[in-house]
KOLDRENFI-218114 format. One record per residue (C-alpha): residue in three letters; x, y, z. Coordinates in steps of 0.2 Angstrom, whole numbers, padded with zeros to 4 digits, always signed. Layout:
BEGIN
ALAXYZ
...
end
This chain:
BEGIN
MET-0058-0023-0022
ASN-0068-0038-0029
LYS-0061-0056-0026
ILE-0051-0065-0038
LYS-0063-0078-0046
VAL-0055-0095-0049
LEU-0063-0110-0057
HIS-0055-0126-0052
VAL-0058-0141-0065
GLY-0053-0158-0059
LYS-0059-0176-0058
TYR-0068-0178-0041
TYR-0067-0166-0025
TYR-0070-0171-0005
PRO-0078-0182+0002
TYR-0071-0192-0013
ARG-0055-0201-0006
GLY-0038-0199-0015
GLY-0022-0188-0013
LEU-0026-0176-0026
GLU-0043-0172-0019
SER-0036-0171-0001
GLY-0024-0158-0007
LEU-0036-0148-0016
TYR-0049-0149-0002
THR-0035-0142+0010
PHE-0030-0127-0002
ILE-0049-0122-0006
ASN-0054-0123+0013
GLU-0038-0112+0017
LEU-0042-0100+0003
LYS-0061-0098+0001
ASP-0062-0082+0011
LYS-0049-0074+0001
LEU-0055-0080-0016
GLU-0072-0083-0025
ILE-0070-0101-0029
GLN-0079-0112-0041
ILE-0077-0132-0042
LEU-0081-0141-0057
VAL-0079-0160-0055
SER-0086-0177-0058
ASN-0101-0183-0046
THR-0100-0202-0042
LYS-0116-0205-0048
CYS-0127-0201-0064
LYS-0134-0185-0057
THR-0128-0166-0057
VAL-0128-0158-0040
ILE-0123-0140-0035
GLU-0117-0135-0019
LYS-0116-0118-0011
ASP-0107-0110+0003
SER-0102-0091+0004
ASN-0088-0089-0008
LEU-0087-0108-0013
THR-0098-0116-0026
ILE-0096-0135-0030
ILE-0104-0143-0046
ARG-0103-0160-0047
LEU-0107-0166-0064
ALA-0117-0183-0069
ASN-0105-0196-0071
PHE-0108-0210-0085
GLY-0095-0222-0080
LYS-0075-0222-0083
ILE-0064-0225-0096
PHE-0047-0230-0088
SER-0046-0217-0073
GLN-0056-0204-0083
PRO-0074-0201-0078
ILE-0086-0198-0092
THR-0094-0181-0089
PRO-0101-0174-0106
THR-0109-0160-0099
LEU-0091-0153-0094
PHE-0090-0145-0110
PHE-0105-0134-0108
TRP-0100-0130-0089
ILE-0084-0124-0094
LYS-0092-0114-0107
ARG-0105-0106-0096
LEU-0094-0101-0080
LYS-0084-0086-0081
ALA-0068-0084-0071
ASP-0052-0074-0069
ILE-0042-0089-0068
VAL-0046-0106-0075
HIS-0036-0119-0064
LEU-0034-0135-0072
HIS-0030-0151-0062
LEU-0021-0163-0073
PRO-0020-0177-0079
ASN-0039-0175-0084
PRO-0039-0178-0104
LEU-0058-0173-0104
ALA-0055-0157-0097
MET-0040-0153-0109
VAL-0049-0157-0124
PHE-0064-0146-0119
TYR-0053-0131-0114
LEU-0044-0131-0130
ILE-0060-0132-0141
ILE-0069-0118-0130
ARG-0054-0108-0126
PRO-0064-0099-0112
PRO-0058-0081-0106
GLY-0046-0078-0091
LYS-0030-0084-0086
LEU-0024-0102-0087
LEU-0016-0110-0072
ILE-0012-0128-0072
SER-0008-0140-0058
TYR+0002-0154-0065
HIS+0000-0167-0053
ALA+0007-0183-0063
ASP+0011-0189-0079
ILE+0001-0201-0088
VAL+0011-0216-0085
LYS+0000-0232-0089
GLN-0010-0227-0104
LYS+0005-0226-0116
ILE-0007-0228-0131
ALA-0018-0215-0126
MET-0002-0203-0124
ILE+0002-0205-0142
PHE-0015-0194-0146
LEU-0015-0184-0129
LYS+0004-0179-0130
PRO+0001-0164-0144
LEU-0014-0157-0135
LEU-0005-0158-0117
ILE+0010-0148-0125
ARG-0002-0135-0132
LEU-0010-0133-0116
LEU+0005-0131-0107
GLN+0011-0118-0119
LYS-0005-0108-0117
ALA-0003-0109-0097
ASP+0001-0094-0088
ALA+0009-0103-0074
ILE+0010-0122-0070
VAL+0011-0128-0050
VAL+0020-0143-0047
SER+0022-0153-0031
SER+0041-0155-0031
ASN+0056-0152-0041
ASN+0058-0171-0044
LEU+0042-0170-0055
ILE+0049-0157-0066
ILE+0066-0166-0069
LEU+0056-0183-0071
SER+0043-0179-0083
PRO+0047-0178-0101
MET+0032-0164-0103
LEU+0038-0152-0091
LYS+0056-0150-0096
GLU+0055-0136-0108
PHE+0042-0127-0097
ARG+0052-0126-0082
ALA+0052-0106-0083
LYS+0033-0107-0080
CYS+0034-0119-0066
HIS+0030-0115-0048
ILE+0034-0128-0034
ILE+0021-0129-0022
PRO+0020-0146-0012
TYR+0003-0151-0004
GLY-0001-0147+0013
ILE-0010-0154+0027
ASP-0020-0148+0043
ILE-0009-0154+0056
ASN-0021-0151+0069
LYS-0033-0164+0063
PHE-0019-0176+0068
GLU-0016-0171+0086
ALA-0014-0184+0099
THR-0031-0179+0109
PRO-0036-0190+0124
TRP-0050-0199+0115
ILE-0037-0203+0101
GLN-0025-0209+0114
GLU-0039-0221+0122
GLU-0045-0228+0106
SER-0027-0230+0101
GLY-0023-0239+0116
LYS-0038-0251+0114
ILE-0032-0257+0097
LYS-0014-0260+0103
SER-0021-0270+0118
THR-0031-0281+0106
ILE-0017-0284+0093
ASN-0003-0285+0105
LYS+0011-0285+0092
PRO+0019-0272+0081
ILE+0009-0264+0070
LEU+0012-0257+0052
LEU+0000-0245+0044
PHE-0005-0242+0025
VAL-0018-0229+0020
GLY-0023-0227+0001
ARG-0032-0234-0016
LEU-0030-0252-0019
VAL-0023-0249-0036
TYR-0009-0256-0045
TYR+0004-0243-0042
LYS+0003-0243-0025
GLY+0013-0258-0024
LEU+0004-0268-0011
LYS+0007-0284-0018
TYR+0025-0283-0013
LEU+0021-0277+0005
ILE+0010-0293+0007
ARG+0024-0304+0001
ALA+0036-0295+0013
MET+0024-0300+0028
LYS+0031-0317+0026
ASN+0047-0310+0034
ILE+0040-0299+0046
ASN+0033-0301+0063
ALA+0019-0289+0063
LYS+0001-0284+0060
LEU-0002-0274+0045
ILE-0017-0263+0045
ILE-0023-0259+0027
ILE-0036-0243+0026
GLY-0043-0240+0009
ASP-0052-0248-0006
GLY-0050-0251-0024
PRO-0052-0262-0038
LEU-0038-0274-0032
ARG-0046-0277-0016
PHE-0050-0296-0020
LYS-0037-0299-0029
LEU-0024-0295-0016
ARG-0034-0304-0002
ILE-0032-0320-0012
TRP-0014-0315-0014
ALA-0013-0314+0004
LYS-0021-0330+0007
LEU-0010-0340-0006
LEU+0006-0333+0003
GLY+0000-0338+0021
VAL+0000-0321+0027
ASN-0018-0316+0028
HIS-0020-0318+0046
LYS-0006-0305+0049
ILE-0017-0293+0039
LEU-0032-0282+0045
TRP-0041-0277+0030
LEU-0052-0261+0036
GLY-0058-0254+0020
GLU-0063-0236+0020
VAL-0062-0229+0039
SER-0070-0212+0043
GLU-0060-0195+0046
LYS-0063-0196+0063
MET-0054-0213+0065
LEU-0040-0211+0054
PRO-0029-0202+0066
VAL-0032-0216+0078
TYR-0025-0228+0066
TYR-0009-0217+0062
HIS-0006-0215+0081
THR-0008-0233+0084
CYS+0004-0239+0072
ASP+0023-0241+0075
LEU+0028-0235+0057
PHE+0020-0231+0040
VAL+0023-0241+0025
LEU+0020-0233+0006
PRO+0027-0248-0004
SER+0022-0238-0021
CYS+0029-0246-0037
TYR+0026-0235-0052
ASN+0029-0216-0056
SER+0010-0213-0055
GLU+0013-0211-0036
SER+0019-0192-0038
PHE+0019-0187-0020
GLY+0011-0197-0007
ILE+0002-0185+0004
VAL-0002-0199+0018
GLN+0017-0199+0021
LEU+0014-0181+0028
GLU-0001-0188+0039
ALA+0011-0201+0045
PHE+0023-0187+0051
ALA+0011-0176+0058
CYS+0008-0190+0071
ARG+0026-0193+0073
LYS+0027-0209+0064
PRO+0043-0215+0054
VAL+0039-0219+0036
VAL+0046-0234+0025
SER+0043-0230+0006
THR+0050-0233-0010
ALA+0064-0224-0019
LEU+0054-0219-0034
PRO+0061-0204-0043
THR+0046-0193-0040
GLY+0040-0183-0025
VAL+0039-0198-0014
THR+0057-0196-0011
PHE+0056-0178-0009
VAL+0044-0180+0007
ASN+0052-0195+0015
LEU+0071-0191+0017
ASN+0080-0207+0018
ASP+0089-0210+0035
GLN+0081-0194+0042
THR+0062-0195+0042
GLY+0062-0214+0038
LEU+0070-0226+0027
SER+0068-0228+0007
VAL+0071-0244-0003
ALA+0070-0250-0021
PRO+0052-0251-0029
ARG+0046-0268-0031
ASN+0059-0276-0020
TYR+0050-0286-0006
ARG+0065-0292+0003
ALA+0072-0274+0004
LEU+0055-0268+0010
ALA+0054-0283+0023
ASP+0073-0278+0029
ALA+0069-0259+0031
ILE+0053-0263+0040
ASN+0062-0275+0053
ARG+0077-0264+0055
LEU+0064-0250+0061
LEU+0054-0263+0072
GLU+0070-0268+0080
SER+0075-0250+0085
PRO+0061-0241+0095
GLN+0073-0226+0097
LEU+0077-0224+0078
CYS+0058-0224+0075
LYS+0057-0210+0088
ILE+0070-0200+0081
TYR+0063-0202+0063
GLY+0046-0198+0069
GLN+0050-0182+0077
ASN+0061-0177+0062
GLY+0045-0181+0051
ARG+0034-0170+0063
GLU+0047-0155+0063
ARG+0048-0156+0043
VAL+0029-0156+0040
GLU+0027-0141+0053
LYS+0040-0132+0043
GLU+0038-0136+0025
PHE+0020-0144+0022
ASN+0009-0134+0034
LYS-0008-0129+0025
GLU-0007-0109+0029
LYS+0011-0108+0021
ILE+0006-0119+0006
ALA-0010-0110+0003
GLN-0002-0092+0003
LYS+0011-0098-0010
LEU-0004-0103-0021
LEU-0012-0087-0018
LYS+0003-0078-0024
VAL+0004-0087-0040
CYS-0014-0083-0043
GLU-0011-0064-0039
GLY+0005-0064-0050
ILE-0003-0071-0066
LEU-0016-0057-0065
end
């Protein structure tokens, strides 16, 4: 029996860092022996590169810059037209892919992963909304990461019958506390010698880092920030103006090998996201895998679906630095509560978000629409 051929169309792919890219990489690694997969994404350079590995083909298209967060890849049109698949799997938001798909109307079933609404570009949405509605009408199935997103999104409500809830999953084994990780973690702890908070993510507006930095005025701890992005210089200036830069360790991007070390090093993980662009927060799962409690914000998105308030961590109002500081201090003052929440998080990620279980759900959707 021939394998189902699936064409994924997204913005970027591993090793590009991002929650969507991380989730897609986990899905594909788990399913590449069961499906014939092609991935059509943007490169980070002005050059098209094709990579092949058994049942997996990755085409990274020449990138001529960005408009807002949309990579400019005009050759995407010709590749969508050229590549044939049983299922075209569009990852949205991706305005360019939406437009090209509707013009070309390629053969094969249409599967949409609806990762988030377009929140910031409200003027653009005036023009994109009719196209998005048309695309959702044509879809044979729509995958969303949580029921919260269906309830929240003005676009998804009328398409609820087509929606399949499949959250992101992670490879739990990558975050096991090996002897080497424990040794490296111990070195960092002894050097810092005070409670450690951790943030991992892109330095962009919706991550809410400016509120966490402001909260540090009332927290006696060291904050490790892992990640890079367009706000890195503004955030550092903000930290200096507030007089808390000495409490912050700015690491930029770190290797995949070192990332679990920092998760195991911290006392708790913080996700201070402040806008609905944060639709899930896969980094929370990574913290859970390392038995760390999470302090996150009570956005009406999948963030609160992942981090259960008073079970796996604490949830506070977005853009409220005082509430953020209070929640962090509450956990720092109670190692026993941190331990309970951390263990609950570990059990939750093992039960609900392990990569094998999640990948099987996606495979069933693919088989179902055919």
